[in-house]
N, C-alpha and C positions, 0 to 999 in steps of 0.2 A: 582363706581367700587372699588372692593376689592384692598387693598394695600398690601395684603399678598405677600411675596416673594415666587415665585414658584420654584419648582425643576423640571427642564425640560430636557428631553432626546431628542436630535436632531439626527435623523437618516439620513445619507447621503450615497453616494456611495464612492467616493474617497475624502479624505480631506487633506489639502485644494486643490481645483482645480482652476487653473488660470482663467478658463472660468466661474467659479461660485462664483465670489466675493460677489454676493448678499447674499449668505448664511453666509459668514463671517460678512457682514454688519448687518444682522439680529441678529446674535448671539451677536455681539458687542453692539447693541442697548439694548438688553435684559440684558446683564451683567452690562451695564452702569447704569441701573435703579435698580440694586440690585438682580436680579434673578440669580439663580444657573443653569448653563447649562453644561451638559455633552454631548460629541459628540461621536457618534458611526458610524463606517464605515462598510458598507456591502462588500466593496472591500479592498481598501488599505489606510493606513495612509502614507502620503507623508512627510517624515522627512526632506527633503531638497527642499521645494517648492520655487517658485518665490513669495516672501512673500508679502502678504497684510499687511500693518502696524498694523492692528488690531490683526492679529495672534500673533505678538510679544507683543503688548501692553497688551493683556489679557492672554498671555501664553496659547493659545488655544490648542497647541499640547500636553500640560501636561494633559489636560482633554479629550483627544481623544483616543479611543480604537477601535480596530477591533472587530466587533460584531460576534464573533465565540465562541463556548463553551470554547475553549482553551484560547482565548483572554480575556474572562471575568473573569476567575478564577485566584485568587491570589495563587501563588505556595506555599506560606508560611502558608496557612491555613490548620490546621490539619483536619482530617476526622470528628472527633467529633464536632469540632467547625462549620464545614460546615452544619452538620445536625441540630445543634442548631439554626443556622441562618435561615434555611428554616422553621423549626418548629415554631419559634417565629414569623416569617414574614408571613407565609402562613396559619397557623392554621392546625388543625389535618386533616380536610377534604382535603385540597389541598396538604397536606404533605403525604397523603396515598400512592401515587405512589412510594415514596421512600422506603416504607416498603417492596416492592418487592426486594429491594436490600439486605435485611437483610440476605437472604439465602447465600449471598456471603461473609459474614463477617468472613473470615478466612485469615490467614496471606498470603496464596498463591493466594488470589483473590482480594487483595487490589486495584490493578490497574483497575480491572473490576468494583469494587464498585465506584471508582472515575469516571469512564466513565459514569456509570449510574447516579451518582450525577450530573455530568456535563450536561447531557441531560435535566434533570428536572430543574436544576438551569437556564439553557439557556431559557427554555420555560417560566419560571415564573420570569425572571430577573427584569422586570420593576416593578413588585409588591414587590419583595424582596428588591429592592433598594428604594422603597417608592417614586417613581416619581409622581408628580401631573399631568404632561402632557407628552405625547409622541408625538413629531412633526416629521413626516416623510416627507422628501423632495424627490420628484419624486415617483410617485405612484407605479412604478414597485418594488421599495424597500419595499413598504408596502405589496405587494403581497408575497414577499420573507419572510416576517415576520408575516404572518397570524397567525401562532400558538401563537406567543407572544402577538399579538394585541387582539386575542380572549380572552386571559386569563387576560389581563390588566384591572384593576378595575378603573383606572383613565380616563382622557380625552385624546382622540386621534385626532390629526389634520394631514391630508394628503394634501400636496401641489403638484398640477400639475404645471409643468413649460413649457411644450410644446411638447418635443419629446415623452414624456410618454403618452400624449393625442393623439398622431398621430401614433406611431409605434405599438400599440397593439389593438387587437379587444375587443369588449364588453365581449366576453366569457372569455378573460384573466382576467378581473376584477370581474368576477362573485362572487368569494369568498369574495372579499373586499366589494362588494355591499351588501352581506348578513350580514355584521356586522352593527348593528344599532347605535352604539355609536360613529360614526366617523363624523367629520365635515371636509369639503374640502375647500381649498383655491386655487385660480387661479390668474394669474398675470394680465389678461385683460379680457374684455368681449368676445373677440375673442376666447380665450382659454376656457372660460366658455361654450360657445356654442359647442365646440368640446367635452368637458367632458359630457355635457348633452346628446349629440348624442351617447355616450358610455353607457348610461343608468343610470347615476347618477342623482338624483332628484335636481331640480333647488333650492329648499328651503334649501338644505344642502350645497350649494356652495356660498362662499363669495369671492368677488373680492378684492384682496389685492396685489397691485403691489409690486415688489421687489424694494428696495430703496438703497440709498447711503448716505454717510456722507458728507453733503454740507460744513462742516467746513474744510474737507480735499480737496474736489473738489471746490477750490476757486481760481480765477485767481489772479495773482500778476502782477504789472506793469513790462513791459519789454521794451527793446530798440526797436527803429524803425527798421523795416525790409525792405530789398530791394527786397523782393519777396512776391507774394501772395500765402499763404500756405493753402493747403487743406489736410485734415486728414481722414483716414479710420482706424477704430479699430475693430477687430473681428476675429474669426476663419476664416481661408481662406477655406470656404466650399461653395458649389454652392448656397445655399439659401441666403447667405449673399452677393453674387454677387461681389466678389473682381475683377474679370476680367471685368465685366461690368463697374465698377468704373474706371478702367484703360482706357477703351475705351471712357468714358465720358471725362476724363481729356485729353486724346489724342486729341479729337476733339476740346476741349477748347484751347489747345496749338496752334492748327493750325489757330485760328482766332483772337489771341490777341498777342500784342507785349510785354505784361507784363510778367515778369519772373515768371513762375508757378513752385511751388514745391509741389509734392504730396507724402506724407509719408503714408505708409501702415504698420500698426502694426498687427502682428498675424502670426500664422502658421496653416497649415492644408493641406488637400488633393489637393487644388488648387494652392499651392505655386509654384510648378515647372511649371505649366501651365502659371501662371502669370509671372514668371521669364523669360520663353521662349518668351512670347509675348513682354515683355519690351525690350529684347535683339534684337529680330527680327525687331522691329519697331524703333530702335534707340531712346528709351525713357529713358534710364538710367540717363541721365542728369537731367531729371525732376521728375522721379518716383522712389522712393526708397522703397524696401522691407526690413523692419527693424527686422522682426522676432518677437518672443515673448518678452514682456517687463513687468516689475513690474508695480504696480499701480503708484509708485512714478515717474517712467520714462514716463508712459502714461500721467500723469498730466503735466509733463514738456513740452511734445510735444503738448498737448492740449493748453498750455499757449501761444504757438507761432502760433496757427492755426487761420485762418480767417474764414474758413468754414469747417463743418463736413459733410462728404458725406457717405451715407449708402443706396445704391440703391437695397435693398434686393428683391428677387424674390420668386416665388413658384417653388420649384425644381421638378425634374421628379417624385418624389414620392408623390408630393402634399403637402409637408411640407414647412412652411415658418416661419418667425420670430414671436414668441409669444408676446414679449414685446420689447426686445432690450435695456437693462439697459444702455448700453454705450451711447444711444441717450440722456438719462437724464443726464449722466455724462458730456457730451459735453455741454448741455444747462446750467448746473451748472457752467461750466467754461466760460459762456457767449459767446459761439460760436453758431451762427446760424446753424441749422441742415437742410440738404436737404435729404429727405428720400423718399422711394416709398410707395405706398398705400396698400401694401399687409399685411396680418396678423393683429397683434395687435399693430404694430409700431405707426400708426397714432393716436392711443388713447393717446400717450405720447408726442404729439406735438400740439401746437396751430398754425394751418396752416395760414400763412401770418403774424403771430405775433412773434413766436419764431423760425420760419423756414418755409420750404415749403414741401408740400406733392405732389409728382409727380407720374403720372400713371406708373405702372410697365413697365420697359424696354424702356421708352421714353427718349432716349439719348438726343434728341434735347431739351426736356423739362428740363432736368437736367442742360444742358449747359446754357440754357437761364436764369435760376435762379442764377446760379453761376456768370454769367456775370452781372446780375442785381446788385448783391452784390458788385462785383468788381468795378462797375461804381458808386455805391452809398454807400461809406464807412460809412456814417452816419447811414445807415440802419443796418449795422453790429453791431454798438454800441447799437442802439435801440432794435433790436431783441435779442442781447446778454443780455441786462439788463432785458428784459421781460422774457427771458428764465430762467434766474437764479431765479427770483421771483416765476415763475411758478413751478419750481422744488422744491424750498424750501418749498412751501406751500403743495405740493402734493406727493413728493417722498423722502423727507428727512427721514433718518432711525429713528429719534426720533419720528416723526409724525406717521410713519407706525408701529413703535414698540408699541406705545400706542394703535393703532387699533388692533394689533395682541394680546395684552394682553386682550383687550375687547373680542376678539374671544375666547381666552382660557377660560375666566371667564364665558362666556355665552354658552359654548359648553355643 
């Protein structure tokens, strides 16, 4: 494998996004090994995010730009310098479109010249800046940047994460499929099959899970608890089944004398529905809606959890969880995970070793396994140890970062 330090352009939607910490983890792993990464947003740069520690550590916001003609251009560059940059970088053939602007080189039309320059600079940007790799996260972003990707002379990687493989038709991706120099990555075999059904060839798709920093997600000793703590972390949307998780815990509360605490981290469309159910069924003593939390706060709550509960479902649109990185985060924190069998979640758990995989919607099945762990605390320790070892071997950002560099080099 080449040890060349690569110059990589990461294309994302909004950055940083609380629900997409895996992108920050991936960038952090690349920067840690000496690669240069610039981040470009197709939507917004969030200047006041709920910070992932790596955003601060690597000062990622300083290398983040909104990918628009206006956002990419430095205001202090003179017109002549702009033309020199393009001519030197693109050569005379690619530079030809700019000659159309020469007719406007009068003092009264300088703004029009700048606009023309901006359009061309925008289309050829990745060549102008000499990137080795353009890595686009979420395939709909790649569709929006087809003009740039067509013209790019380097390597292009497009990563499907789940919603992009579900929310769009094969026709939507036709232009992307017509580009022959692109390699695709997906987080699970489940997502891979969905992408293949969209018409993308099997041989161009690599399975590369999204990962985490296991040195950050590492448990520390804490004081003995007087309660059995269950945790849910995720956006409160139907496919993640937060209301179902509440009903599971409600049933558990009704059949055990043990003090149960269920903490739910996240916000989303189901928040008010969950809040109403908790209030109507007098569950506020046991079940707490905590809202959005930073990774540091999530880790603290994971450190006190006995079980991680994630009973995802297939929602009304047919969508379900593609991977669920939070499941690996919980295992890294040595928490047994109890999940459903939909989507790609089960690919990231060793059933019976690091947790349990339960049939979708089987409340009794979930309750039975939680009770099993409650009654066998030694199993919590055994599963927790096995889970951390499993995640370190297969999902650590360093391990996956090396695999990603191999994909870049072999593209």
